[in-house]
TIRO-2110 file (N, C-alpha, C; in Angstrom, 1 decimal):
// TIRO-2110
146.0, 103.2, 69.0, N, 1, A
144.7, 103.2, 68.4, CA, 1, A
144.6, 102.3, 67.2, C, 1, A
145.6, 102.3, 66.4, N, 2, A
145.6, 101.5, 65.2, CA, 2, A
145.6, 100.0, 65.5, C, 2, A
146.2, 99.6, 66.6, N, 3, A
146.2, 98.2, 67.1, CA, 3, A
144.7, 97.8, 67.4, C, 3, A
144.0, 98.6, 68.0, N, 4, A
142.6, 98.3, 68.4, CA, 4, A
141.7, 98.2, 67.2, C, 4, A
142.0, 98.9, 66.1, N, 5, A
141.2, 98.8, 64.9, CA, 5, A
141.4, 97.4, 64.2, C, 5, A
142.5, 96.8, 64.5, N, 6, A
142.7, 95.4, 63.9, CA, 6, A
142.3, 94.3, 64.9, C, 6, A
141.9, 94.7, 66.1, N, 7, A
141.5, 93.7, 67.1, CA, 7, A
140.2, 93.0, 66.7, C, 7, A
139.2, 93.7, 66.3, N, 8, A
137.9, 93.1, 66.0, CA, 8, A
138.1, 92.0, 64.8, C, 8, A
138.8, 92.4, 63.7, N, 9, A
138.9, 91.4, 62.7, CA, 9, A
139.7, 90.1, 63.1, C, 9, A
140.7, 90.3, 64.0, N, 10, A
141.5, 89.2, 64.5, CA, 10, A
140.6, 88.3, 65.4, C, 10, A
139.8, 88.9, 66.2, N, 11, A
138.9, 88.0, 67.1, CA, 11, A
137.9, 87.3, 66.2, C, 11, A
137.3, 88.0, 65.2, N, 12, A
136.4, 87.4, 64.3, CA, 12, A
137.1, 86.3, 63.5, C, 12, A
138.3, 86.5, 63.1, N, 13, A
139.1, 85.5, 62.4, CA, 13, A
139.2, 84.2, 63.3, C, 13, A
139.6, 84.4, 64.5, N, 14, A
139.7, 83.2, 65.4, CA, 14, A
138.4, 82.4, 65.5, C, 14, A
137.3, 83.1, 65.6, N, 15, A
136.0, 82.5, 65.7, CA, 15, A
135.6, 81.8, 64.4, C, 15, A
135.8, 82.5, 63.3, N, 16, A
135.4, 81.9, 62.0, CA, 16, A
136.3, 80.7, 61.6, C, 16, A
137.6, 80.8, 61.8, N, 17, A
138.6, 79.8, 61.6, CA, 17, A
138.3, 78.6, 62.5, C, 17, A
137.9, 78.8, 63.7, N, 18, A
137.6, 77.8, 64.7, CA, 18, A
136.4, 77.0, 64.2, C, 18, A
135.4, 77.7, 63.7, N, 19, A
134.2, 77.0, 63.2, CA, 19, A
134.5, 76.2, 62.0, C, 19, A
135.3, 76.8, 61.1, N, 20, A
135.7, 76.1, 59.8, CA, 20, A
136.6, 74.9, 60.2, C, 20, A
137.5, 75.0, 61.1, N, 21, A
138.3, 73.9, 61.5, CA, 21, A
137.5, 72.7, 62.1, C, 21, A
136.6, 73.1, 62.9, N, 22, A
135.7, 72.0, 63.5, CA, 22, A
134.9, 71.3, 62.5, C, 22, A
134.3, 72.1, 61.6, N, 23, A
133.4, 71.4, 60.6, CA, 23, A
134.2, 70.6, 59.6, C, 23, A
135.3, 71.1, 59.1, N, 24, A
136.2, 70.3, 58.2, CA, 24, A
136.7, 69.1, 58.9, C, 24, A
137.1, 69.2, 60.1, N, 25, A
137.6, 68.0, 60.9, CA, 25, A
136.5, 67.0, 61.0, C, 25, A
135.3, 67.4, 61.3, N, 26, A
134.2, 66.5, 61.5, CA, 26, A
133.8, 65.8, 60.1, C, 26, A
133.8, 66.6, 59.1, N, 27, A
133.5, 66.0, 57.8, CA, 27, A
134.5, 65.1, 57.2, C, 27, A
135.8, 65.4, 57.3, N, 28, A
136.8, 64.7, 56.6, CA, 28, A
137.7, 63.8, 57.5, C, 28, A
138.2, 64.3, 58.6, N, 29, A
139.1, 63.6, 59.4, CA, 29, A
138.4, 62.6, 60.3, C, 29, A
137.4, 63.0, 61.1, N, 30, A
136.8, 62.1, 62.0, CA, 30, A
136.1, 61.0, 61.3, C, 30, A
135.4, 61.3, 60.3, N, 31, A
134.6, 60.3, 59.5, CA, 31, A
135.5, 59.4, 58.8, C, 31, A
136.6, 59.9, 58.2, N, 32, A
137.5, 59.0, 57.4, CA, 32, A
138.2, 58.1, 58.3, C, 32, A
138.8, 58.5, 59.4, N, 33, A
139.6, 57.7, 60.2, CA, 33, A
138.9, 57.1, 61.4, C, 33, A
137.5, 57.4, 61.5, N, 34, A
136.7, 56.9, 62.5, CA, 34, A
137.2, 57.2, 63.9, C, 34, A
137.5, 58.5, 64.1, N, 35, A
137.9, 59.1, 65.4, CA, 35, A
137.0, 60.1, 65.9, C, 35, A
137.2, 60.5, 67.1, N, 36, A
136.3, 61.5, 67.8, CA, 36, A
136.3, 62.8, 67.1, C, 36, A
135.1, 63.5, 67.1, N, 37, A
135.0, 64.8, 66.7, CA, 37, A
135.7, 65.8, 67.7, C, 37, A
136.2, 66.9, 67.2, N, 38, A
136.8, 67.8, 68.1, CA, 38, A
135.8, 68.6, 68.9, C, 38, A
136.0, 68.7, 70.2, N, 39, A
135.1, 69.7, 70.9, CA, 39, A
135.4, 71.1, 70.5, C, 39, A
134.4, 72.0, 70.7, N, 40, A
134.5, 73.4, 70.2, CA, 40, A
135.8, 74.0, 70.9, C, 40, A
136.0, 73.7, 72.2, N, 41, A
137.1, 74.4, 72.8, CA, 41, A
138.5, 73.9, 72.2, C, 41, A
138.6, 72.7, 71.8, N, 42, A
139.8, 72.2, 71.2, CA, 42, A
140.0, 72.8, 69.8, C, 42, A
138.9, 72.9, 69.1, N, 43, A
139.0, 73.5, 67.7, CA, 43, A
139.4, 74.9, 67.8, C, 43, A
138.9, 75.7, 68.7, N, 44, A
139.3, 77.1, 68.9, CA, 44, A
140.8, 77.1, 69.4, C, 44, A
141.1, 76.2, 70.3, N, 45, A
142.5, 76.2, 70.8, CA, 45, A
143.5, 75.9, 69.7, C, 45, A
143.2, 75.0, 68.9, N, 46, A
144.1, 74.7, 67.7, CA, 46, A
144.2, 75.8, 66.8, C, 46, A
143.0, 76.5, 66.6, N, 47, A
143.0, 77.6, 65.7, CA, 47, A
143.9, 78.8, 66.2, C, 47, A
143.8, 79.0, 67.5, N, 48, A
144.6, 80.1, 68.1, CA, 48, A
146.1, 79.8, 68.0, C, 48, A
146.4, 78.5, 68.2, N, 49, A
147.8, 78.1, 68.1, CA, 49, A
148.3, 78.2, 66.7, C, 49, A
147.6, 77.8, 65.7, N, 50, A
148.0, 77.9, 64.3, CA, 50, A
148.1, 79.4, 63.9, C, 50, A
147.1, 80.1, 64.2, N, 51, A
147.1, 81.5, 63.8, CA, 51, A
148.2, 82.3, 64.5, C, 51, A
148.5, 82.0, 65.7, N, 52, A
149.6, 82.7, 66.4, CA, 52, A
151.0, 82.4, 65.7, C, 52, A
151.1, 81.2, 65.1, N, 53, A
152.4, 80.9, 64.5, CA, 53, A
152.5, 81.3, 63.0, C, 53, A
151.3, 81.6, 62.4, N, 54, A
151.3, 81.9, 61.0, CA, 54, A
150.7, 83.2, 60.6, C, 54, A
150.1, 84.0, 61.5, N, 55, A
149.4, 85.2, 61.2, CA, 55, A
150.4, 86.4, 61.5, C, 55, A
150.9, 87.0, 60.4, N, 56, A
151.9, 88.1, 60.7, CA, 56, A
151.5, 89.3, 59.9, C, 56, A
150.2, 89.5, 59.5, N, 57, A
149.7, 90.6, 58.7, CA, 57, A
149.2, 91.7, 59.6, C, 57, A
149.7, 92.9, 59.4, N, 58, A
149.2, 94.1, 60.1, CA, 58, A
148.9, 95.1, 59.1, C, 58, A
147.7, 95.6, 59.0, N, 59, A
147.3, 96.6, 58.0, CA, 59, A
147.9, 97.9, 58.3, C, 59, A
148.3, 98.7, 57.3, N, 60, A
149.0, 99.9, 57.5, CA, 60, A
148.1, 101.1, 57.0, C, 60, A
147.0, 100.8, 56.3, N, 61, A
146.2, 101.9, 55.9, CA, 61, A
144.7, 101.5, 56.0, C, 61, A
143.8, 102.4, 55.6, N, 62, A
142.4, 102.0, 55.7, CA, 62, A
142.1, 100.9, 54.6, C, 62, A
142.7, 101.0, 53.5, N, 63, A
142.5, 100.0, 52.4, CA, 63, A
143.0, 98.6, 52.9, C, 63, A
144.2, 98.6, 53.6, N, 64, A
144.7, 97.4, 54.2, CA, 64, A
143.7, 96.8, 55.2, C, 64, A
143.1, 97.7, 56.0, N, 65, A
142.1, 97.3, 57.0, CA, 65, A
140.9, 96.6, 56.4, C, 65, A
140.4, 97.2, 55.3, N, 66, A
139.2, 96.6, 54.6, CA, 66, A
139.6, 95.2, 54.0, C, 66, A
140.9, 95.1, 53.5, N, 67, A
141.4, 93.9, 52.9, CA, 67, A
141.5, 92.8, 54.0, C, 67, A
141.9, 93.2, 55.2, N, 68, A
142.0, 92.3, 56.3, CA, 68, A
140.6, 91.8, 56.7, C, 68, A
139.7, 92.7, 56.8, N, 69, A
138.3, 92.3, 57.1, CA, 69, A
137.7, 91.3, 56.1, C, 69, A
137.9, 91.6, 54.8, N, 70, A
137.5, 90.7, 53.8, CA, 70, A
138.1, 89.4, 53.9, C, 70, A
139.4, 89.4, 54.1, N, 71, A
140.2, 88.1, 54.2, CA, 71, A
139.7, 87.3, 55.4, C, 71, A
139.5, 88.0, 56.5, N, 72, A
139.0, 87.4, 57.7, CA, 72, A
137.7, 86.7, 57.5, C, 72, A
136.8, 87.3, 56.8, N, 73, A
135.5, 86.7, 56.6, CA, 73, A
135.4, 85.7, 55.4, C, 73, A
136.0, 86.0, 54.3, N, 74, A
135.9, 85.2, 53.1, CA, 74, A
136.7, 83.9, 53.2, C, 74, A
137.9, 83.9, 53.7, N, 75, A
138.7, 82.7, 53.7, CA, 75, A
138.1, 81.5, 54.4, C, 75, A
137.6, 81.7, 55.7, N, 76, A
137.0, 80.5, 56.3, CA, 76, A
135.6, 80.2, 55.7, C, 76, A
134.9, 81.1, 55.2, N, 77, A
133.6, 80.8, 54.5, CA, 77, A
133.8, 80.0, 53.2, C, 77, A
134.8, 80.4, 52.5, N, 78, A
135.2, 79.7, 51.2, CA, 78, A
135.6, 78.3, 51.6, C, 78, A
136.5, 78.1, 52.6, N, 79, A
137.0, 76.8, 53.0, CA, 79, A
135.8, 75.9, 53.5, C, 79, A
134.9, 76.4, 54.3, N, 80, A
133.7, 75.6, 54.7, CA, 80, A
132.8, 75.3, 53.5, C, 80, A
132.6, 76.3, 52.6, N, 81, A
131.7, 76.0, 51.5, CA, 81, A
132.3, 74.9, 50.6, C, 81, A
133.6, 75.1, 50.2, N, 82, A
134.2, 74.0, 49.4, CA, 82, A
134.3, 72.7, 50.1, C, 82, A
134.5, 72.7, 51.4, N, 83, A
134.5, 71.5, 52.2, CA, 83, A
133.2, 70.8, 52.2, C, 83, A
132.1, 71.6, 52.3, N, 84, A
130.8, 71.1, 52.4, CA, 84, A
130.4, 70.5, 51.0, C, 84, A
130.8, 71.1, 49.9, N, 85, A
130.5, 70.6, 48.6, CA, 85, A
131.3, 69.2, 48.4, C, 85, A
132.5, 69.2, 48.8, N, 86, A
133.3, 67.9, 48.7, CA, 86, A
132.7, 66.9, 49.6, C, 86, A
132.2, 67.3, 50.8, N, 87, A
131.6, 66.3, 51.7, CA, 87, A
130.4, 65.7, 51.1, C, 87, A
129.6, 66.5, 50.5, N, 88, A
128.3, 66.0, 49.9, CA, 88, A
128.6, 65.2, 48.7, C, 88, A
129.7, 65.4, 48.0, N, 89, A
130.1, 64.7, 46.8, CA, 89, A
131.0, 63.5, 47.1, C, 89, A
131.2, 63.2, 48.4, N, 90, A
132.1, 62.2, 48.8, CA, 90, A
131.8, 60.8, 48.2, C, 90, A
130.5, 60.4, 48.2, N, 91, A
130.1, 59.1, 47.7, CA, 91, A
130.0, 59.1, 46.1, C, 91, A
130.0, 60.2, 45.5, N, 92, A
129.8, 60.3, 44.1, CA, 92, A
131.1, 60.3, 43.3, C, 92, A
132.1, 61.1, 43.8, N, 93, A
133.3, 61.1, 43.1, CA, 93, A
134.4, 60.4, 43.8, C, 93, A
END
């Protein structure tokens, strides 16, 4: 049962990190090096690959579960927010 409680945040993390990866790639890598934007399927595939090799956190209590959910939502949102600010300031700084 405990495994299924962590399943929703992990699926949400894959989706949010995939969106963040695609946007950051589009804003910084594709535009800087004049290469093709990542399709959504590729962005999610890369996200799954990276998260599988780097994600080893398993919550052990209800507090850990809420921390996992916060981390799952806040990390990609902060990354996209900071990336967007940098993208908009690219010509200025």
